[in-house]
C-alpha positions as a printed NumPy array, in Angstrom:
array([[-10.764, 105.65 ,  52.515],
       [ -8.516, 102.675,  52.063],
       [-11.277, 100.407,  50.702],
       [-11.418,  99.026,  47.138],
       [-14.557,  98.217,  45.152],
       [-15.474,  94.628,  44.317],
       [-13.105,  93.273,  46.911],
       [-10.022,  94.313,  44.989],
       [ -6.783,  94.409,  46.946],
       [ -3.771,  96.565,  46.59 ],
       [ -0.827,  94.614,  45.174],
       [  2.75 ,  95.709,  45.37 ],
       [  4.944,  95.662,  42.299],
       [  7.479,  92.864,  42.779],
       [ 10.995,  93.54 ,  41.679],
       [ 12.726,  90.764,  39.768],
       [ 14.918,  88.686,  42.035],
       [ 18.207,  87.029,  41.193],
       [ 16.519,  83.629,  41.031],
       [ 13.867,  84.789,  38.564],
       [ 16.486,  86.429,  36.366],
       [ 18.526,  83.229,  36.427],
       [ 15.5  ,  81.202,  35.369],
       [ 14.785,  83.589,  32.509],
       [ 18.37 ,  83.473,  31.29 ],
       [ 18.436,  79.678,  31.578],
       [ 15.26 ,  79.331,  29.51 ],
       [ 16.627,  81.676,  26.863],
       [ 19.909,  79.806,  26.673],
       [ 18.053,  76.497,  26.501],
       [ 15.99 ,  77.669,  23.537],
       [ 19.097,  78.976,  21.788],
       [ 20.931,  75.704,  22.464],
       [ 18.08 ,  73.623,  21.053],
       [ 17.859,  75.857,  17.988],
       [ 21.593,  75.876,  17.143],
       [ 22.858,  72.476,  18.364],
       [ 20.001,  69.991,  18.587],
       [ 17.869,  70.983,  15.6  ],
       [ 20.596,  70.246,  12.982],
       [ 20.841,  66.673,  14.334],
       [ 17.147,  65.761,  14.351],
       [ 17.372,  64.033,  10.967],
       [ 19.74 ,  61.327,  12.28 ],
       [ 18.005,  57.951,  12.538],
       [ 19.353,  55.824,  15.433],
       [ 17.736,  52.73 ,  13.896],
       [ 20.343,  52.812,  11.127],
       [ 23.03 ,  51.515,  13.503],
       [ 24.333,  48.032,  12.651],
       [ 25.422,  45.415,  15.194],
       [ 28.7  ,  43.782,  14.142],
       [ 28.985,  41.428,  17.134],
       [ 30.22 ,  37.956,  16.261],
       [ 33.245,  35.724,  15.797],
       [ 35.994,  36.954,  13.441],
       [ 38.544,  34.503,  12.047],
       [ 41.602,  35.413,   9.967],
       [ 42.19 ,  33.449,   6.738],
       [ 44.64 ,  30.58 ,   6.881],
       [ 45.02 ,  26.828,   6.543],
       [ 43.224,  24.653,   9.05 ],
       [ 40.802,  25.511,  11.856],
       [ 41.698,  27.968,  14.588],
       [ 41.786,  26.69 ,  18.199],
       [ 38.737,  28.075,  19.935],
       [ 40.42 ,  28.036,  23.35 ],
       [ 42.679,  30.883,  22.189],
       [ 39.845,  33.176,  21.183],
       [ 40.383,  36.827,  22.093],
       [ 37.342,  38.515,  23.589],
       [ 37.026,  42.111,  22.391],
       [ 34.37 ,  44.598,  23.487],
       [ 33.696,  47.96 ,  21.837],
       [ 31.769,  50.296,  24.139],
       [ 30.477,  53.81 ,  23.645],
       [ 28.181,  56.005,  21.603],
       [ 27.264,  55.991,  17.913],
       [ 30.969,  56.061,  17.021],
       [ 31.375,  52.661,  18.652],
       [ 28.395,  51.367,  16.674],
       [ 29.685,  52.785,  13.403],
       [ 26.538,  54.779,  12.676],
       [ 26.689,  56.338,   9.236],
       [ 27.847,  53.357,   7.149],
       [ 25.709,  50.941,   5.172],
       [ 27.617,  47.675,   5.683],
       [ 28.532,  45.855,   8.879],
       [ 32.083,  45.222,   7.703],
       [ 32.604,  49.005,   7.624],
       [ 31.657,  49.554,  11.273],
       [ 34.149,  50.293,  14.022],
       [ 33.792,  46.938,  15.738],
       [ 34.214,  44.918,  12.547],
       [ 37.317,  46.861,  11.511],
       [ 38.975,  46.5  ,  14.919],
       [ 38.103,  42.812,  15.206],
       [ 39.489,  42.19 ,  11.724],
       [ 42.691,  44.041,  12.565],
       [ 43.172,  42.074,  15.775],
       [ 42.391,  38.703,  14.174],
       [ 44.835,  39.292,  11.341],
       [ 47.636,  40.702,  13.515],
       [ 47.593,  38.001,  16.213],
       [ 46.247,  35.145,  14.048],
       [ 43.637,  34.251,  16.666],
       [ 39.845,  34.205,  16.466],
       [ 38.263,  37.327,  17.924],
       [ 34.887,  37.256,  19.656],
       [ 33.461,  40.755,  19.282],
       [ 30.755,  42.246,  21.469],
       [ 29.533,  45.744,  20.6  ],
       [ 27.834,  47.543,  23.495],
       [ 26.828,  51.006,  22.361],
       [ 23.916,  53.412,  22.332],
       [ 23.197,  56.161,  19.822],
       [ 23.315,  59.563,  21.507],
       [ 24.896,  58.216,  24.692],
       [ 26.958,  60.542,  26.836],
       [ 29.644,  59.366,  29.234],
       [ 27.238,  59.509,  32.162],
       [ 24.624,  57.58 ,  30.173],
       [ 26.788,  54.638,  29.089],
       [ 26.908,  52.868,  32.458],
       [ 24.562,  50.162,  31.134],
       [ 26.796,  49.648,  28.113],
       [ 29.796,  49.132,  30.387],
       [ 27.808,  46.709,  32.546],
       [ 26.803,  44.704,  29.45 ],
       [ 30.41 ,  44.542,  28.307],
       [ 31.624,  43.368,  31.713],
       [ 29.193,  40.447,  31.621],
       [ 31.092,  39.035,  28.636],
       [ 34.388,  39.158,  30.55 ],
       [ 36.415,  40.794,  27.74 ],
       [ 40.178,  40.645,  27.541],
       [ 40.392,  43.914,  25.609],
       [ 37.946,  46.84 ,  25.675],
       [ 37.818,  49.843,  23.35 ],
       [ 35.888,  52.872,  24.615],
       [ 34.723,  55.481,  22.104],
       [ 32.738,  58.25 ,  23.77 ],
       [ 32.835,  61.981,  24.362],
       [ 31.446,  63.503,  21.193],
       [ 27.956,  63.918,  22.638],
       [ 29.384,  65.342,  25.86 ],
       [ 30.828,  68.253,  23.901],
       [ 27.306,  69.055,  22.69 ],
       [ 25.794,  69.144,  26.183],
       [ 25.751,  72.389,  28.203],
       [ 27.741,  71.061,  31.159],
       [ 31.444,  70.839,  32.069],
       [ 33.334,  68.165,  30.164],
       [ 35.528,  67.534,  33.197],
       [ 32.638,  65.696,  34.874],
       [ 32.323,  63.289,  31.958],
       [ 36.066,  62.589,  31.96 ],
       [ 35.979,  61.708,  35.644],
       [ 33.169,  59.251,  35.03 ],
       [ 35.179,  57.753,  32.166],
       [ 38.072,  57.181,  34.556],
       [ 35.779,  55.215,  36.868],
       [ 34.615,  53.029,  33.977],
       [ 38.227,  52.306,  33.038],
       [ 39.102,  51.436,  36.612],
       [ 36.227,  48.938,  36.81 ],
       [ 37.334,  47.215,  33.608],
       [ 41.024,  47.141,  34.577],
       [ 40.2  ,  45.615,  37.962],
       [ 38.199,  42.931,  36.147],
       [ 41.321,  42.064,  34.145],
       [ 40.786,  43.808,  30.804],
       [ 43.225,  45.896,  28.807],
       [ 41.471,  49.16 ,  27.94 ],
       [ 42.027,  51.491,  24.99 ],
       [ 40.272,  54.87 ,  25.034],
       [ 39.763,  57.054,  21.976],
       [ 39.671,  60.781,  22.626],
       [ 36.568,  62.706,  21.65 ],
       [ 36.41 ,  63.557,  17.94 ],
       [ 36.263,  67.145,  16.756],
       [ 32.52 ,  67.793,  16.634],
       [ 33.298,  71.281,  15.335],
       [ 34.205,  69.758,  11.977],
       [ 30.506,  69.119,  11.322],
       [ 29.309,  71.582,   8.638],
       [ 25.737,  71.494,   9.997],
       [ 26.528,  73.987,  12.759],
       [ 27.064,  77.745,  12.355],
       [ 30.616,  79.068,  12.361],
       [ 30.728,  80.371,  15.963],
       [ 29.2  ,  77.13 ,  17.256],
       [ 31.776,  75.087,  15.356],
       [ 34.636,  77.013,  16.931],
       [ 33.125,  76.511,  20.378],
       [ 32.642,  72.779,  19.785],
       [ 36.218,  72.391,  18.539],
       [ 37.507,  74.024,  21.712],
       [ 35.313,  71.808,  23.884],
       [ 36.471,  68.722,  21.959],
       [ 40.112,  69.555,  22.675],
       [ 39.342,  70.118,  26.347],
       [ 37.403,  66.871,  26.472],
       [ 40.322,  65.002,  24.925],
       [ 42.74 ,  66.429,  27.488],
       [ 40.58 ,  65.426,  30.445],
       [ 39.846,  62.014,  28.935],
       [ 43.543,  61.3  ,  28.473],
       [ 44.33 ,  62.473,  31.993],
       [ 41.747,  60.337,  33.791],
       [ 41.965,  57.301,  31.499],
       [ 45.743,  56.921,  31.743],
       [ 45.612,  57.54 ,  35.469],
       [ 43.166,  54.616,  35.718],
       [ 45.379,  52.296,  33.649],
       [ 44.195,  52.653,  30.034],
       [ 45.945,  53.432,  26.791],
       [ 44.721,  56.55 ,  24.993],
       [ 44.691,  57.178,  21.246],
       [ 44.209,  60.676,  19.89 ],
       [ 41.624,  61.086,  17.139],
       [ 42.664,  64.693,  16.623],
       [ 42.89 ,  65.401,  12.913],
       [ 42.007,  68.24 ,  10.571],
       [ 41.144,  65.94 ,   7.678],
       [ 37.456,  65.821,   8.679],
       [ 37.291,  69.615,   8.496],
       [ 39.316,  69.822,   5.29 ],
       [ 37.525,  67.015,   3.402],
       [ 34.034,  66.667,   4.869],
       [ 32.549,  65.284,   1.637],
       [ 34.902,  62.309,   1.812],
       [ 35.259,  61.75 ,   5.556],
       [ 31.691,  62.421,   6.732],
       [ 28.678,  60.242,   6.014],
       [ 25.367,  61.159,   4.476],
       [ 24.02 ,  62.663,   7.699],
       [ 26.874,  65.191,   7.733],
       [ 27.787,  64.41 ,  11.344],
       [ 29.074,  60.848,  11.669],
       [ 32.142,  59.565,   9.785],
       [ 31.823,  57.808,   6.465],
       [ 33.357,  54.425,   5.687],
       [ 36.637,  56.183,   4.879],
       [ 36.442,  58.178,   8.109],
       [ 35.882,  55.096,  10.248],
       [ 38.698,  53.294,   8.422],
       [ 41.074,  56.15 ,   9.225],
       [ 40.112,  56.184,  12.906],
       [ 40.284,  52.401,  13.235],
       [ 43.695,  52.312,  11.562],
       [ 44.974,  54.365,  14.503],
       [ 42.961,  52.569,  17.152],
       [ 43.92 ,  49.159,  15.786],
       [ 47.595,  49.783,  16.474],
       [ 46.92 ,  50.403,  20.156],
       [ 44.419,  47.545,  20.399],
       [ 46.964,  45.053,  19.057],
       [ 49.596,  46.359,  21.474],
       [ 47.148,  46.13 ,  24.378],
       [ 46.372,  42.529,  23.421],
       [ 50.057,  41.594,  23.549],
       [ 51.181,  42.136,  19.966],
       [ 54.666,  43.324,  18.973],
       [ 55.478,  46.972,  18.42 ],
       [ 56.207,  48.537,  15.016],
       [ 58.051,  51.757,  14.371],
       [ 57.438,  54.636,  16.737],
       [ 59.034,  57.858,  17.898],
       [ 59.117,  58.922,  21.556],
       [ 57.811,  62.404,  22.194],
       [ 59.858,  64.359,  24.723],
       [ 62.77 ,  63.413,  26.992],
       [ 63.457,  60.088,  28.679],
       [ 62.015,  57.955,  25.907],
       [ 58.742,  59.819,  25.816],
       [ 57.984,  59.847,  29.551],
       [ 56.344,  63.145,  30.474],
       [ 54.307,  64.515,  33.377],
       [ 50.791,  63.192,  33.002],
       [ 49.07 ,  66.552,  32.604],
       [ 51.54 ,  67.75 ,  29.983],
       [ 51.337,  64.441,  28.133],
       [ 47.527,  64.508,  28.14 ],
       [ 47.441,  68.07 ,  26.817],
       [ 49.933,  67.26 ,  24.054],
       [ 48.287,  63.985,  23.052],
       [ 44.851,  65.567,  22.683],
       [ 46.247,  68.043,  20.134],
       [ 48.685,  65.796,  18.232],
       [ 47.86 ,  63.593,  15.292],
       [ 48.685,  59.878,  15.7  ],
       [ 49.582,  60.392,  19.361],
       [ 49.393,  57.503,  21.794],
       [ 49.547,  57.548,  25.595],
       [ 50.424,  54.547,  27.733],
       [ 50.61 ,  54.297,  31.535],
       [ 54.021,  54.629,  33.128],
       [ 55.322,  52.928,  36.28 ],
       [ 56.128,  56.386,  37.61 ],
       [ 53.144,  58.008,  39.322],
       [ 51.652,  61.004,  37.535],
       [ 53.697,  60.264,  34.397],
       [ 52.8  ,  58.762,  31.031],
       [ 54.587,  57.437,  27.955],
       [ 53.788,  59.605,  24.926],
       [ 54.656,  58.385,  21.437],
       [ 53.842,  59.607,  17.95 ],
       [ 53.835,  57.465,  14.847],
       [ 56.582,  58.586,  12.428],
       [ 55.458,  60.338,   9.226],
       [ 57.244,  57.669,   7.152],
       [ 55.203,  54.946,   8.826],
       [ 52.043,  56.955,   8.178],
       [ 52.799,  57.133,   4.462],
       [ 53.699,  53.449,   4.261],
       [ 50.578,  52.586,   6.235],
       [ 48.459,  54.642,   3.86 ],
       [ 49.985,  52.897,   0.834],
       [ 49.509,  49.51 ,   2.46 ],
       [ 45.96 ,  50.437,   3.353],
       [ 45.185,  51.182,  -0.282],
       [ 46.916,  48.03 ,  -1.528],
       [ 44.908,  45.904,   0.901],
       [ 41.626,  47.006,  -0.556],
       [ 40.8  ,  49.944,   1.663],
       [ 38.717,  52.872,   0.486],
       [ 40.112,  53.976,  -2.825],
       [ 42.459,  50.984,  -3.129],
       [ 42.47 ,  47.612,  -4.841],
       [ 43.734,  44.285,  -3.624],
       [ 46.957,  43.29 ,  -5.325],
       [ 48.661,  39.908,  -5.743],
       [ 49.775,  38.353,  -2.518],
       [ 47.302,  40.315,  -0.453],
       [ 45.861,  38.259,   2.424],
       [ 42.219,  37.365,   2.087],
       [ 39.464,  39.053,   4.027],
       [ 38.668,  38.195,   7.612],
       [ 35.627,  35.971,   7.933],
       [ 32.996,  37.088,  10.423],
       [ 30.885,  34.254,  11.787],
       [ 28.116,  36.288,  13.346],
       [ 25.95 ,  34.828,  16.053],
       [ 28.575,  32.273,  17.072],
       [ 28.959,  31.12 ,  20.672],
       [ 31.067,  33.062,  23.122],
       [ 34.157,  30.913,  23.599],
       [ 37.376,  31.253,  25.514],
       [ 39.324,  29.966,  28.476],
       [ 38.093,  32.564,  30.918],
       [ 39.518,  35.808,  32.125],
       [ 43.176,  36.532,  31.598],
       [ 44.393,  38.459,  34.672],
       [ 46.421,  41.547,  33.871],
       [ 48.242,  43.921,  36.165],
       [ 47.056,  47.487,  36.472],
       [ 49.865,  48.706,  34.222],
       [ 50.22 ,  45.63 ,  32.032],
       [ 52.034,  46.38 ,  28.799],
       [ 53.348,  49.758,  29.906],
       [ 56.701,  49.131,  28.199],
       [ 57.612,  51.345,  25.275],
       [ 55.552,  49.43 ,  22.741],
       [ 52.281,  51.317,  22.386],
       [ 51.752,  50.355,  18.761],
       [ 51.132,  46.883,  17.438],
       [ 51.189,  45.816,  13.788],
       [ 47.491,  46.448,  13.306],
       [ 46.354,  46.658,   9.703],
       [ 43.126,  47.53 ,   8.06 ],
       [ 41.401,  44.369,   6.904],
       [ 38.136,  44.348,   4.946],
       [ 35.686,  42.102,   6.762],
       [ 33.278,  39.707,   5.076],
       [ 30.216,  38.799,   7.129],
       [ 28.671,  35.362,   6.645],
       [ 25.832,  33.68 ,   8.545],
       [ 26.759,  31.406,  11.437],
       [ 26.638,  27.687,  10.751]])
């Protein structure tokens, strides 16, 4: 008694432990995540991204002095690269460089350092590449992919703050764009879209909080137009913006970029008491949910300057955008010519321009940036 034929042994039935149940749930959630979030994006080709790096010169009589060249870097994910458009002059970097060259009447040396599919944690190499070129102004566009990943968005925002701090210490003026609403993508099911929209708003709040605290300006990309008019604002892949979508985003970013580079301020309306100065957390929460909102650092600790572009200026800007040959518009008489992009030109400049941690914090967050169609010609 007690023996088993063929050397068989008695085995006890093991009850499932907490760790095994957690592994099972994690695997199930991973399969569901891949099926609902990743599979709709598999058709996107990262090789379609265009590099718009080069020298951009505004039209005008006579040559521009090369020693006054403004060094601009655009860092981030596929939004920084302008994935989804077919021409280089429609990409984010080309639009921002054209806006800056026209507004300040200086040549702009653009360096685009982006990676398709990059998250905030994965763009450290992009930031390192941008720092090697010693930029005077840096635009960071990241966060959309972080909303798709199954991890807290607060972690990504903290990492973004460290990137901003590194660039500010180096002497650059930094402009950060909040994460776009990935829930506006029609490729995802309805419940997933609502979840992604909520995560995008949370990501924008944390980005604004940590970026302004580190010394950057923040521009809100919050807008319902991508959800209301996806056929017009989204590209062929159904996820990235179209040429019109990038033009709309860059029209907002360009205002802050010109102000960060030292340009004058156009019309603006302070949001809240004391000329728009609000507690930092409240300002970050409001900016992430408000169209055309702009945050700038304040001399007061844990405060920020929140401004919103007036509706009248929006309408005039839209009319001017159409009259200057933007999407859906035609160039009229007296319209300045296109910005010339001399791609592959040498990196010129007088060296780094030191800037204080809160340089340009005065109540002038918007500069007279304007959409300018960019014509790309070979160098030499």
